[in-house]
N, C-alpha and C positions, 0 to 999 in steps of 0.2 A: 661556433666552426657548426659552422651544416657539414655531415655523414655524406657520404655520396647516393644513401640512401636515400636520403631526406630532398634529399634535389633530384634527386632519379621519382619524389613520390612526385614531389610540389612541379615540375614541370610535366607528369602524367594527368598530373588533376588541373590543369590548365593547359591540356592539349583537348581533355577529359572534357567540360568546360567548353572550349569553342567549339569540339564534336556536335555538341549538342543544342550549343546553342546561337549556328548559321541555320537554322527556319524563325527562332526566337529576339524576340531584342525584347530588351539587351539580355549584355554577356554575363549579366550574372545571374547565374538561372539555377535551380536549386532538383532535386531530387526532389524531395519536399514539401510538394511550392506551400505560398501560403494563400491562404482566401483569395485574401488583394491580387496575386499571381493570377497574369491573365491566360494560364494553360494551365492543363493538368498530362495525365503522360499517361499513356495504355503503351499497352505487351503483348508480347505473343508467352501460352503457357513454359514456363519457367523462368522466368524473368525479371518477374515481379520484387523475388530479394534483389534488385538493383536500383530497386529507386526504396527502397524502405531503413538507407539507411543517406544520412549527409553527405553526402562532397568529401567532406572538410576526416568522414570518419568509417574512407573505404578505403582499400590495401591500391598497390598500386595495381598489385594480379586483378583486386573489381575494377577501378579507371581502365585497366586492357578493357576487358570481358563488355561494362558497360558501353566503351569508345564502341567498338562494333558492332550489337549488339543494335547500337544506330546507323552504323549503317550501316549493316545488315537487314537494316529494317523488321529489326524483330522490337525494340524499344523506339517509339514515337508520343508527342507533343502530337493536343487538338488544344486550336482557344475553348477556351471555360466557355460553360454558356451558364451564365450571372444567373436564367429563370429557375434553371433546374440547384444552382448553387446555393440563390437564397431561397430553398429550397426544402436544401438537405440541410442547411446550417435551419434553419425554422425548426425542422424538425429533430436536433441533435437539443438542441435552444427545448425543442418541450417533452425530446427527454433526459435533459437534464435536471431539469425543473420539477421532474415529474421523481423523481432519484432524491432530490433537493428537499422533500415537501412525505420520501418517506423516511431517509435517514430524519429527520424532527422527529419525527410520529415515536418513531423504533426509541430513539435520544431522548425524547418523555419517555416513551418504557421506560428504558429502563436508571433515570431518579429514578420514577416511582420506586420502582423492585429498589433502588441504595438502600430511596428514604425508609421503604416495610423494614431492610435490614437492618441498618443502622440500627431502627429504632425493638427491631426482635434482639439487636445484640444487645444494644444499655435493659434492657426488662431482661438478660439475660446474666450478665455480670451484677444488681440489682442481688436476680434470685438468688449468686454465687454466693455475697457476701456476704447473707442473707443464711444463707446456708448455711459456710463457712462460720458462721458467728453459735450461731446452734448446737454447732459439733464442736468447738472453745466448749459452749456453757456444763457441757453433754460428758465431753474427755477429764472438767473438770471437778464433779459433778463424781463419777465415778470414780476419778481417783480419794478426793475426800475420803468416799468411800471408800475402799479398798486400805489406805489410811486407818481408818478405824476398825476394819476389818487386822489389823494388822494390831496394830491396838490393844487386843483383850488378851485378857489368862483368864483364861487356858480359849484356844478358840474355839466355838459357837459352837462351828462346826466341827465334826469326825466324822469321816466312813469308813471307820478303826473298824 
């Protein structure tokens, strides 16, 4: 069951889509056109927010605002310039490739750092184990010495 609000939203979305597509073909118009679409949106100051969200995500109020903006000429579509689009896509692709290269370099550096720290950790574990063993031996010898002193009769040392 759909609620009245959902039906109103659906109706307004359809009306808005119809208004947006009046000067475009087909009716399946998008607020965020795909690179393959033949149009791009232009807008006057203060109307960009209407075209930053897909139609399916807009509220009923936004549909009405967008429809009014198109009717008043604050938002309009123009034919996509394929040459500039190709250039834009190539520029973006170059930027993506450069970022990917930087990330690969950073990843390699991080891998080396992890390996270095892993080696250090293993070294410190060995040093700690050796130190613990030496401390156990020292404790054992101290305890032996204590037992030896305790067994002497009379005490060897007297501070009286």
